[in-house]
C-alpha positions as CSV (number, residue, x, y, z in Angstrom):
1,X,94.2,102.6,76.7
2,X,94.6,106.3,75.5
3,X,97.6,108.7,75.3
4,X,98.2,112.1,74.4
5,X,101.1,113.5,71.8
6,X,102.1,116.5,69.8
7,X,102.1,115.3,66.1
8,X,104.7,117.6,65.1
9,X,107.3,115.9,67.2
10,X,106.6,112.7,65.5
11,X,108.9,111.6,62.8
12,X,107.0,110.0,59.8
13,X,103.9,108.3,61.0
14,X,101.7,108.2,64.1
15,X,103.0,105.7,66.7
16,X,101.9,102.5,66.6
17,X,101.5,99.8,69.1
18,X,104.6,97.2,68.8
19,X,107.0,94.8,70.9
20,X,110.2,96.9,71.5
21,X,113.3,95.3,69.8
22,X,115.7,96.9,72.1
23,X,116.8,99.8,70.2
24,X,114.2,102.6,70.6
25,X,115.1,105.5,72.6
26,X,112.8,107.0,75.2
27,X,113.2,110.2,76.6
28,X,112.0,110.3,80.3
29,X,110.3,113.4,82.0
30,X,113.2,114.4,83.5
31,X,115.5,114.2,80.3
32,X,117.1,111.1,80.9
33,X,117.3,108.5,77.8
34,X,116.5,104.7,78.0
35,X,116.1,102.0,76.3
36,X,113.0,100.2,76.5
37,X,113.8,96.1,77.0
38,X,112.7,94.0,73.9
39,X,109.5,92.6,73.9
40,X,108.1,95.4,76.1
41,X,105.0,97.2,74.6
42,X,105.6,100.3,73.0
43,X,104.2,102.9,70.7
44,X,107.4,104.2,68.6
45,X,107.3,106.6,65.2
46,X,109.8,105.8,62.0
47,X,112.7,107.1,63.8
48,X,112.5,104.7,66.8
49,X,111.6,107.1,69.5
50,X,109.3,105.3,71.6
51,X,106.7,107.8,72.7
52,X,105.0,105.7,75.0
53,X,105.7,102.9,77.0
54,X,103.9,99.7,78.7
55,X,100.6,100.2,77.0
56,X,100.9,104.2,77.6
57,X,101.6,103.6,81.4
58,X,104.7,105.7,80.9
59,X,104.2,108.7,78.1
60,X,107.4,110.5,76.7
61,X,108.7,113.6,77.5
62,X,109.5,113.8,73.7
63,X,106.2,114.5,72.6
64,X,104.3,115.4,76.0
65,X,101.6,117.8,75.5
66,X,102.9,121.2,77.1
67,X,101.8,124.8,77.8
68,X,103.5,125.5,74.6
69,X,101.4,122.3,72.5
70,X,99.5,123.9,69.5
71,X,98.4,120.7,68.3
72,X,97.5,117.8,70.0
73,X,96.6,113.8,68.9
74,X,94.8,111.6,71.7
75,X,94.8,108.3,71.0
76,X,92.1,105.6,72.4
77,X,91.7,101.8,71.8
78,X,90.6,98.8,73.2
79,X,89.7,95.5,72.4
80,X,86.7,94.3,75.1
81,X,83.3,93.7,74.0
82,X,81.9,96.8,74.0
83,X,84.9,98.8,72.9
84,X,83.0,100.4,69.5
85,X,80.6,101.5,71.6
86,X,83.2,102.9,74.3
87,X,85.3,104.3,72.2
88,X,82.6,106.0,70.4
89,X,81.7,107.5,73.8
90,X,84.7,108.4,74.8
91,X,85.2,110.2,71.7
92,X,82.1,112.5,72.5
93,X,83.1,113.2,75.8
94,X,86.5,114.7,75.0
95,X,85.5,116.7,72.2
96,X,82.7,118.0,73.9
97,X,85.0,118.5,77.0
98,X,87.7,119.9,75.2
99,X,85.0,122.0,73.1
100,X,84.2,123.5,76.3
101,X,87.6,124.1,77.7
102,X,89.3,125.6,74.9
103,X,86.6,127.3,73.2
104,X,86.2,130.1,75.9
105,X,90.0,130.9,75.6
106,X,91.1,129.7,72.1
107,X,89.3,129.2,68.8
108,X,90.2,125.6,68.8
109,X,88.5,122.8,67.5
110,X,87.9,119.0,68.1
111,X,88.6,117.2,64.9
112,X,87.3,113.1,65.4
113,X,87.5,109.8,64.0
114,X,87.1,106.2,64.3
115,X,89.6,104.1,62.8
116,X,87.8,100.4,61.3
117,X,89.3,97.9,59.2
118,X,87.4,99.3,56.4
119,X,88.3,103.0,57.4
120,X,92.2,102.6,58.5
121,X,93.4,106.3,58.3
122,X,92.8,109.5,60.0
123,X,94.5,112.4,58.4
124,X,95.6,115.6,61.0
125,X,97.3,118.5,59.6
126,X,99.8,120.0,62.0
127,X,101.1,122.6,59.9
């Protein structure tokens, strides 16, 4: 699963996957506010804003990447048997594609990391 968001629009830590309580808010792309059903899988920040729903099948309008985006975070997660190698392959493919697509027009650099139990954090400067 993968999702993309604008870190400057996220309150606190990067959204983690969890079950909704029903108190979270979710902004649709049409500007309507919804509340995920209790137990629904969401990715929510510290302000209880759901940035993705249903295992990222529904991206939030609150932090979606747009033409005005200056910083984007793309998260990929997997649990299947070959997840570790598949995520690393995806990481390389995305970094190369972004370098090709963005490098010609902007001086953009992809910063990548694979989080593990022994290395559970990734720093991203959004300033």
